[in-house]
N, CA and C of each residue as an Amber inpcrd file, in Angstrom:
protein
   294
 108.0440000 120.4520000  87.9490000 107.5960000 121.6860000  87.3500000
 107.5740000 121.5190000  85.8390000 106.4850000 121.8950000  85.1930000
 106.4170000 121.7400000  83.7440000 107.3890000 122.6820000  83.0430000
 107.8770000 122.2510000  81.9370000 108.7910000 123.0690000  81.1380000
 107.9840000 124.1480000  80.4170000 108.6040000 125.3050000  80.2630000
 107.9110000 126.4230000  79.6370000 108.6380000 126.8260000  78.3530000
 107.8820000 127.1240000  77.3240000 108.4080000 127.6760000  76.0800000
 107.5800000 128.9080000  75.7410000 108.2230000 130.0460000  75.7310000
 107.5320000 131.3040000  75.4030000 106.3080000 131.5320000  76.2820000
 106.4230000 131.1700000  77.5690000 105.3240000 131.3940000  78.5000000
 104.2050000 130.3760000  78.4130000 104.3620000 129.3160000  77.6220000
 103.3260000 128.2890000  77.5010000 103.9050000 126.9510000  77.9300000
 103.0830000 126.1300000  78.5170000 103.5260000 124.8150000  78.9660000
 103.8210000 123.8980000  77.7930000 104.8880000 123.1460000  77.9330000
 105.2310000 122.1410000  76.9350000 104.8880000 120.7810000  77.5360000
 103.6780000 120.3190000  77.2970000 103.2010000 119.0840000  77.9030000
 103.9580000 117.8520000  77.4230000 104.6040000 117.9280000  76.3040000
 105.3430000 116.7670000  75.8100000 106.5430000 116.4440000  76.6890000
 107.0110000 117.4050000  77.4830000 108.1690000 117.2000000  78.3420000
 107.7840000 116.6560000  79.7200000 106.5070000 116.6420000  80.0450000
 106.0910000 116.1590000  81.3590000 106.1340000 114.6500000  81.4110000
 106.5270000 114.1320000  82.5750000 106.5730000 112.6820000  82.7560000
 105.1960000 112.1500000  83.1390000 104.9210000 110.9630000  82.7010000
 103.6750000 110.2950000  83.0630000 103.8330000 109.6230000  84.4240000
 102.7690000 109.6500000  85.2240000 102.7820000 108.9440000  86.4950000
 102.3350000 107.5180000  86.2500000 103.1470000 106.5760000  86.6470000
 102.8000000 105.1690000  86.4990000 102.7890000 104.5200000  87.8700000
 101.6130000 104.1150000  88.3140000 101.4930000 103.4580000  89.6050000
 102.0660000 102.0490000  89.5210000 102.4970000 101.5500000  90.6560000
 103.0000000 100.1830000  90.6850000 101.8360000  99.2220000  90.4630000
 102.0970000  98.0360000  89.9600000 101.0140000  97.0700000  89.7560000
 100.2690000  96.7450000  91.0570000 100.9860000  96.7010000  92.1780000
 100.3360000  96.4020000  93.4660000  99.3830000  97.5250000  93.8670000
  99.8000000  98.7680000  93.6870000  98.9390000  99.9050000  94.0200000
  97.7000000  99.9230000  93.1200000  97.8850000  99.6120000  91.8600000
  96.7660000  99.5630000  90.9250000  95.7900000  98.4580000  91.3180000
  96.3110000  97.2870000  91.7100000  95.4560000  96.1720000  92.1180000
  94.6270000  96.5370000  93.3470000  95.2530000  97.1860000  94.3360000
  94.5350000  97.5780000  95.5550000  93.4370000  98.5900000  95.2440000
  93.7460000  99.5670000  94.3790000  92.7550000 100.5770000  94.0310000
  91.5670000  99.9390000  93.3320000  91.8370000  99.0080000  92.4150000
  90.7620000  98.3220000  91.6890000  89.8830000  97.5350000  92.6680000
  90.5050000  96.8240000  93.6110000  89.7370000  96.0390000  94.5820000
  88.9330000  96.9350000  95.5220000  89.5110000  98.0470000  95.9660000
  88.7880000  98.9680000  96.8350000  87.6020000  99.5960000  96.1160000
  87.8000000  99.9710000  94.8560000  86.6940000 100.5410000  94.0890000
  85.5840000  99.5180000  93.8700000  85.9480000  98.2760000  93.6120000
  84.9530000  97.2180000  93.4240000  84.1680000  96.9780000  94.7100000
  84.8610000  97.0150000  95.8500000  84.1900000  96.8160000  97.1380000
  83.2080000  97.9530000  97.4040000  83.5980000  99.1700000  97.0860000
  82.7140000 100.3220000  97.2850000  81.4760000 100.2200000  96.3950000
  81.6770000  99.8510000  95.1300000  80.5310000  99.6950000  94.2200000
  79.5810000  98.6120000  94.7110000  80.1290000  97.5180000  95.2480000
  79.2840000  96.4280000  95.7570000  78.4740000  96.8950000  96.9610000
  79.1020000  97.6880000  97.8430000  78.3900000  98.1870000  99.0280000
  77.2810000  99.1550000  98.6300000  77.5260000  99.9590000  97.6210000
  76.5050000 100.8920000  97.1570000  75.3480000 100.1530000  96.5020000
  75.6560000  99.1480000  95.6860000  74.5870000  98.4110000  95.0070000
  73.7560000  97.5680000  95.9800000  74.3710000  97.1170000  97.0880000
  73.6070000  96.3330000  98.0690000  72.8480000  97.2200000  99.0570000
  73.0990000  98.5400000  99.0100000  72.3890000  99.4530000  99.8970000
  73.0750000  99.6840000 101.2260000  74.2420000  99.1090000 101.4460000
  74.9670000  99.3070000 102.7000000  75.5970000 100.6920000 102.7900000
  75.8830000 101.2980000 101.6590000  76.4780000 102.6290000 101.6020000
  75.8230000 103.4010000 100.4790000  76.0060000 104.7090000 100.5050000
  75.4970000 105.5290000  99.4100000  76.5490000 106.5550000  99.0360000
  76.3980000 107.1320000  97.8660000  77.3700000 108.0890000  97.3620000
  77.3420000 109.3370000  98.2390000  78.5090000 109.7590000  98.7050000
  78.6270000 110.9870000  99.4830000  78.1690000 110.8950000 100.9250000
  78.0760000 109.6990000 101.4850000  77.5900000 109.5560000 102.8580000
  78.7010000 109.6200000 103.9110000  79.9490000 109.8210000 103.4990000
  81.0460000 109.9600000 104.4570000  81.5180000 108.6520000 105.0570000
  81.2580000 107.5490000 104.3720000  81.7050000 106.2560000 104.8730000
  82.7410000 105.6510000 103.9420000  83.4820000 104.7010000 104.4760000
  84.4480000 103.9350000 103.6930000  84.1090000 102.4650000 103.8120000
  84.4500000 101.7140000 102.7860000  84.3310000 100.2640000 102.8640000
  85.6740000  99.7610000 103.3850000  85.6350000  99.1030000 104.5160000
  86.8300000  98.6580000 105.2130000  86.9880000  97.1600000 105.0380000
  88.2190000  96.7230000 104.8630000  88.5220000  95.2960000 104.8220000
  88.9290000  94.8710000 106.2330000  88.2180000  93.9210000 106.8160000
  88.5560000  93.4570000 108.1620000  89.9850000  92.9460000 108.2020000
  90.3510000  92.1120000 107.2540000  91.7410000  91.7170000 107.0570000
  92.2370000  92.5180000 105.8660000  93.1720000  93.4520000 106.0770000
  93.6050000  94.3400000 104.9930000  94.1340000  93.5740000 103.7860000
  93.9810000  94.1840000 102.6210000  94.4770000  93.5730000 101.3920000
  95.9860000  93.3440000 101.4800000  96.6820000  94.2410000 102.1790000
  98.1370000  94.1080000 102.3040000  98.5400000  92.8950000 103.1330000
  97.6000000  92.3690000 103.9240000  97.8760000  91.1770000 104.7330000
  97.1620000  89.9440000 104.1940000  96.8060000  89.9890000 102.9320000
  96.2060000  88.8190000 102.2990000  94.6970000  88.7610000 102.3580000
  94.0510000  89.8670000 102.7320000  92.5940000  89.9010000 102.7780000
  91.9900000  89.8300000 101.3890000  90.7200000  89.5030000 101.3250000
  90.0290000  89.3640000 100.0440000  88.8980000  90.3750000  99.9480000
  88.2050000  90.3560000  98.8370000  87.0630000  91.2360000  98.6210000
  85.7450000  90.5070000  98.8620000  85.7870000  89.3660000  99.5410000
  84.5490000  88.6500000  99.8460000  83.7030000  89.4840000 100.8010000
  82.4060000  89.3310000 100.7060000  81.4990000  90.1210000 101.5360000
  81.7500000  89.9040000 103.0300000  82.2110000  88.7220000 103.3980000
  82.4790000  88.4440000 104.8140000  83.6880000  89.2230000 105.3360000
  84.5320000  89.7360000 104.4440000  85.7110000  90.4970000 104.8610000
  85.4830000  92.0080000 104.7650000  84.3010000  92.4460000 104.3520000
  84.0210000  93.8620000 104.1660000  83.0550000  94.3780000 105.2140000
  83.2190000  95.6490000 105.5590000  82.2640000  96.3250000 106.4300000
  82.2960000  97.8080000 106.0920000  81.2040000  98.5070000 106.3540000
  81.1100000  99.9350000 106.0850000  81.3130000 100.6590000 107.4050000
  82.3170000 101.5470000 107.4550000  82.6210000 102.3240000 108.6630000
  82.7720000 103.7910000 108.2780000  82.7110000 104.6610000 109.2840000
  82.8880000 106.0840000 109.0090000  84.3150000 106.3430000 108.5380000
  84.4610000 107.3870000 107.7440000  85.7750000 107.7090000 107.1920000
  86.7710000 108.0490000 108.2980000  86.3120000 108.7510000 109.3310000
  87.2230000 109.1310000 110.4110000  87.7070000 107.9170000 111.2060000
  86.8760000 106.9050000 111.3320000  87.2920000 105.6990000 112.0520000
  88.2570000 104.8640000 111.2230000  88.0300000 104.8040000 109.9360000
  88.8440000 103.9680000 109.0690000  90.2140000 104.5750000 108.7840000
  90.3090000 105.8870000 108.7680000  91.5660000 106.5250000 108.3740000
  92.2120000 107.3240000 109.5010000  91.8650000 107.0290000 110.7490000
  92.4130000 107.8010000 111.8600000  93.6700000 107.1560000 112.4170000
  94.6400000 107.9860000 112.7490000  95.8670000 107.5410000 113.3780000
  95.9800000 108.2090000 114.7340000  96.6690000 107.5730000 115.6420000
  96.8290000 108.0940000 116.9860000  97.6880000 109.3590000 116.9630000
  97.2220000 110.4130000 117.6720000  97.9580000 111.6730000 117.7440000
  98.0710000 112.1160000 119.1980000  99.0860000 112.9190000 119.5100000
  99.2590000 113.4200000 120.8640000  98.4720000 114.7210000 121.0390000
  98.6350000 115.3960000 122.2030000  97.8510000 116.5910000 122.5040000
  98.1690000 117.7580000 121.5740000  99.3140000 117.7240000 120.9090000
  99.6810000 118.7870000 119.9730000  99.4190000 118.3800000 118.5250000
  98.6140000 117.3520000 118.3310000  98.2040000 116.8420000 117.0260000
  99.3450000 116.2650000 116.2060000 100.4180000 115.8420000 116.8650000
 101.5170000 115.1860000 116.1620000 101.2360000 113.6990000 116.0800000
 101.6280000 113.0940000 114.9900000 101.3940000 111.6790000 114.7560000
 102.1680000 110.8390000 115.7690000 101.4770000 109.9430000 116.4710000
 102.1070000 109.0660000 117.4510000 102.3590000 107.6980000 116.8410000
 101.3900000 107.1900000 116.1070000 101.4930000 105.8560000 115.5560000
 100.8840000 105.8200000 114.1650000 101.4530000 105.0280000 113.2940000
 100.8780000 104.8700000 111.9690000 100.0570000 103.5920000 111.8790000
  99.6270000 103.1160000 113.0140000  98.7070000 101.9930000 113.0720000
  97.3770000 102.5510000 113.5600000  96.3240000 102.3600000 112.8080000
  95.0290000 102.9280000 113.1790000  94.5040000 102.2490000 114.4390000
  93.5750000 102.9060000 115.0860000  92.9670000 102.3820000 116.3090000
  92.3180000 101.0260000 116.0490000  91.7050000 100.8960000 114.8710000
  91.0420000  99.6490000 114.5270000  92.0510000  98.5100000 114.4140000
  93.2210000  98.7780000 113.8130000  94.2220000  97.7340000 113.6400000
  94.8820000  97.3540000 114.9590000  95.0120000  98.3180000 115.8940000
  95.6490000  98.0230000 117.1820000  94.8050000  97.1130000 118.0450000
  93.5020000  97.0860000 117.8280000  92.6030000  96.2570000 118.6500000
  92.7960000  94.7700000 118.3980000  93.4300000  94.4300000 117.2840000
  93.5840000  93.0190000 116.9320000  94.6300000  92.3480000 117.7720000
């Protein structure tokens, strides 16, 4: 919660968010992959797709074109849920197929 002085925010008291170097590296690589897919015509801005790494970056995957594919956002970010919509697994359907 920001600190208040006389009803006004004191922004000098707020802490800066600093991402870890690993998180920053992944974001940079994901953004680069998305830009490459858009420039090659495989994806377009606002089309509801994600650029997916066949071998995830967390498991040593690269940004080479052979490791990238364009999939729907729901397929790329879906986790298994039960009939009451509770999370069953934090491994996506795509990752479980391997």
